[in-house]
N, C-alpha and C positions, 0 to 999 in steps of 0.2 A: 794280412804280410807283415806285421810290424814282428820284429825282432824284441827290441826292448827300447826303452825308454832312457837317456842319462841325463843325469847331473854330475856337471863336470867343473872344477875350476881350477886357478891359477895360484903355485905359491914360487915365491921368488927364490927359495932356496930349493926344492924339492920336486921343482915342476909341477906339469899338470898332473890332475889327482883327480881320479873316479871317487865322487862321496854318495850319491846314491845312484842304483839301476831299478828302476820298476822294468819286470820281467813279465813277461805274457804266463800263465799258468792254470789249470784246467784242474775244478777240484772235485766236478760230477763226475758220474758214469755215465760213458759212452754208450750209444744207442745199440740197439743191436744189429744195425748194419756194420757198427765200430766205425763209423766215418767219424773223423774229429770236429766236422763242423758240427755235429747236433751236440756238442755238449758245450758247456754253459763255459768261459774265458773271460779271467781278469786279470787286471795286473795289480803286482803285487810289490810293493816298496821293499828294497834291500840297502842295507847299510852296510859299507865300504869300510868308515874310519869313526873310531873310538870315539870323536870328538870333533862333530862335524859342525856343532851349532858354534863351535870355538873357533873351528879352522876357517867356516863362512863370515862371521858376524865379528870375532874381533881377531882377526888374520894372525891366531897362532898355531903354532907347525903340526902337521898333520900328524896322527898315531892310527898307524894301520891298523883293524880292528883283525879279527882270526876268519872272517867269513873271506872269503877272495871270489873273485869275479871264475864264472863257468870258463871251459875250455874256449867255449863258442865269443861270449863275450868278451874275452881276454886276444882273443884274433881279432875283434875290431876295437876293441879298447885305447890301443896304443894307435893306431890309423885315427881314430876320432880325437882323442887327444890333441894330434899334432896337429893337425887338419882347423882345429877350433881353438890352440890355444897357442902354438907354434910361433906366431909374431909375438914380438915384442912393444908393439906401438899400441897405447890404447887406443880402443874405438867405441864410438858411441851403439848404444843399440840398436840391432841387426839381425834380419834374418836370411837363412840362406838357404838354397837346396843342391846338395852334393853327390858325387860319386867316388865310392873310394876308391884307393888305386887297383884293387884285385877286380872290382865291375858287377861285384856279385850284391853289393848292396848299394842303396842309396842314403841320404840323413837328410832330415829338414830338424835345421835347429834356430835357434831364438839365445842370442848373447847379449849379456846385459851385464852393467856394473853394480856388485854390491860392496861396499864400504870398500871402495876405490878398484878391486879384484876383476876379471873379467871371469863370471861365470856364462855355462850355457845348460839348455833344455834341448837334446835332440833326441829324435825318434830315430830309429835306424829301421830299413826297411829293406824287405827282400827286393831286387834288380825287379822282380817280375811284378810288383805291383807300384813299380813307377806310372803305370797309365795310370792307374786309381788313385793315388796320388794325385796326381797332374788335375785329376776333375776336381779333386777337393782341396786344391792347394789354400783357398784363403781360410778354410775352415780350419786344416792344420795349421794353419800358421797365427791365427785367431788363438786356438785352442791353447800353441806353446807358448805364446804371448802373454796368457791367463793367468799360466803357469806359473810363467817367470814373476809376472805381477805378485799372486801369492806369495811368492819365495820373496819377496823383497816387501811385504807388509809390515810395518813395527807395530808393536804393540801386541805380538803376542810371541810364545817362543817359536823355534824353528821345523821342532817336530810335528807341531799341532798345523803350521802350514803346510809341513808335506802331507798330513794328512788329506788335508782339504786338496790340494795339488792331484794327490792320486783317484779322489773321486771326480774332479775335472777332468782326467786322463780317461777314467773308465767311460763315465758320461760322454767324452768324445768318440772312443773307437765302437762303441755300442752305436752310438746315433749313424757315424761312417759307415760300419758295416750295414747296417737297417737301409744308407742312401745307395749304399752300391748293390746291395742283393735285390732289391726291388724300385724300380723305375715306377713314383708314386706320381709322376703326371708325365703328358707326352703329347706330341703338337699333334697327334691324328684330330684329335677334335677340337682344335683350338679354332679352327676358321670358323665351322660352325657356331661355337660360343661367340666370336665376333658378329658373326652374323645373325642370331636369333637375338629374338628382344629378355635377356636374362635380367638388363639392368636399363632404367630410365637413360635416353639418349645423351640427357649432359650430365648425369653422375659417370657414364662410358668415359665421356670425352674428357674430363675433369682427371677421371683414375690414368688413362691412358696416357694421355698428355704427363701427369707427375709421374705416372711409373719409366716415360722414355726419358726425362728430365731429372730422375734419380737412378739415371745409368741402372736402369730395369732390376733394382733390390727394393721390393713391396712386400709386405706383410695386410695379408685379407681377413679382416675380423666377420663377423656376423653371426647372427642367433640361428640361423637356416641354413643345413649344411648346404644343401640344392644352391641356394644364392651365391656360398661362398664357391663352390666348385667350380659353378660357371664362368665367374668372373677371375678364378684363379685360370681355367681355359683358356679364358681371352688373352689375359695377358702373359701365357705360355707362349703364345705367338711369335714373339719375339725374342723371345732366350733363344742362345746359341747350344750346341752340346753340353759343350762347360757348364754352363748356367742351370741346364738343364738335372744334369746327373745335382746339381747344389742347392735343390728346391725339394721339397717336402710337404706333403697333404695328406693326413694321418685319416681323415676324416672323420665322421661324432664316433663316440667310444659310447657305448652301451649301460645301462646301470649297472649290467653284473659283472663287467670288464673289467680286471684288476689292474693296478698301477695306477697311477696322478694322471690327471686330466691331462690332455696337450695341453703347452705351454711357449711360448718367443722365446727361438734360439738364436740368439748370436752368429752371424757368420753366413746363415745360409741365404742364398740370393732370393726365392721366393718361396711364402709358408702361407700356410691357410688355419686359423685359429676357430672353431667354433666354440661362443660361450654355451656354458653346462649348468645346469645347477650344483654340479660339486666346485666350480671355479673353474679360470683356466681364462685366457683369452682378455684377459681383465687389463686397465690403462698400463702401458707401455713404461715404463720408467728411464729419466736421463741419464741413468747407469746401464740398461741393457741396450739401450740403443748405441750409447757409445763405442759397444764395439762391434757394432754392423760394420762391414768392408766397406759401404758406399754410404754416401746420403740416401735416404729411406723413405718410402711412400707407404702410409697408412690407410686402406681404405675400408671404411666400416658401412657394410653395405646395409644393414639393417636400418641404418641413421641418414644413409643416401650422405657423408658424408667423408672428403679425403683431405688430408694431412699429409706436408712437406717435412721431412724432421732432416737440419742440415748434420745432426749431432751422426758422427764417424768417427771412425781410427785415427786417420789424419785432421780433426779437426782444432782448430786451434782457440776460437775465439772463445770466450766467458759461457757456460753450460747455463743452457737454459731449458726447462720442465714443459713451456709452450709451442706447442707444433702449431706449423704458418698452415693454414686454410691454404689448401690449393685452387688457384682461381680457375673458373671456366673459360677457354679460350675463345678467341672470336671466331663466327662461323665459317668465315673464309680463311682460317688458318690451314695447315696442311693436312692438322691431325682432323681437325671437325670435319673437313672433304671426305679424310678417308674414311671414318666413320659412317657418315653418311651414306658413301657411295656402298659400304662393303653392307652395309644393313639393308640396304634395297637388293642384294644381288641374294641373299639368301646362304645357302646352304651347295651352290653352285659350284664349278670350277672355275668358273670367271673369278669367283672371289678369293679364291688362292692365288691367282695369276695377279690381282688386283696388291695381296697381301705383297707377294714377291716385286711389285714394281714398287711401290712404299719404302719396302728397305733398301732396294738399288738405290732410291733417292735419296735416303737418309746417310747410305755407305759413300756417293758419289758426294753431296754435301761435306760430309765429315773430312771425307780426303783434299779436297777445296780447302778449309777451314785450315787442315793441318801445313799442306804448302803453304798458304799465306804465313802462317804463323811462322813458318820454318826458313822462312828467308826473310824476314824481316830482323833488326836488329832491337828492336824495342817492342813492347807492349801495345796491340791494338787495340781499339778502342771498339765496343759495340757496335756503336752505327755505322762504322768504317767497314766493317765485317758483313755487316746486316746487308749492305749497299753492293758489296762485291760479290757474295751467293745470290743475291734477287732474293732476299729471306726479309719482305717488311714486317711481319711480324715477332715479337720479342720472344715468344711462347715456344714459336717452330724453332727458332734459332740456339733457344737453351736448350731444346732436344737435340740439335744437332751438334751443339759444342758437347751433351753429355755422352753421345755416340762418338765425335773424336776422343774424348778424355778416354775411352776403353781402348781406342786402336792406341792411341798414345798419350799413356798414363802422366801426367803434369804439365799439360796443354793447358789446363785453364788457367796455369799463372799468366799465362803470355796475353791473355784476352783481357783489360780493362772492366770491369763490371760498368753496367750502365747508370747515368746519374741521376 
């Protein structure tokens, strides 16, 4: 549903300027049934200024190129530029999702500062695609933010940066189309996966607890596709509809299959990677994990290890390459009790009722935590909130805090960490 992607900026003399436009194009021949969905599509970058680098980097006056926007682009370009660059106040880096006045298209934009002038990277979608766009909101936001970062990277000329940005955009739209076209994970088998002995109980307790503590954002690694898939199915039980749509499991690739092996994709909620002789599923670097929307859990089912990674887009502490090993919860904690009970019930309907009851408990405790924090004028200590919520174990409180953070982003700032 994408129409185009704009890169625009502001000039104090000539006003907002459209600098580049990535337009969706189709180079291949359509299939026999003439369906446009069968042809390969890609984004191609078009330049609308003769001196884009001088305009963006050195603040020189813009010189219009002979190439002009198409009639469709001209229709929306003025509205987009007015919405994003109409204000005179300086704003910090931000992202926004807006509907244009004609209510026929929606735009998702990331605005940042480049040499003191506001610059925006804007993806324009048909309004009919808004439902799908909402499901991939984090992924789209991170893709545009990465394009913005590439454009700001010093040490290479702007056109090389634009070439890398084009690659990032094409990779994002290919992944988004794949996620929306094929639901690779579903909840029908999730309760059965929780009930079966696909993993040792201690490993399942550590994986599930860490998965819930990191806002259900996880990566599962392993040598066996069967074990990786079973673990993914188990963790899928706690995802909502939007998170499920932003999860990926491509399965093992055969030796004859073309293309690079599956690798870690920043911005996804849940994904599984199988180690292959061709590579892939190697150690995750801090640079990759930093683009995660939330703190994440890394589960290695082959080695029986679980790590927590605090790195994410909002991370403000010094970067670290070492992952924190997830601790095993107490046998009396809520997560441990849930794993023990659901494993005894097997694939019976009672297991599904137990899962629903556990999710209702988490939501009720998270709602109570939100009310406590909202009524207080100061940050509350962890011990005080544990006593109010009747949650004796810190591991359970961290699960509830993560759930509350999903319901009310920013809530954790009003909770003092345990001493």
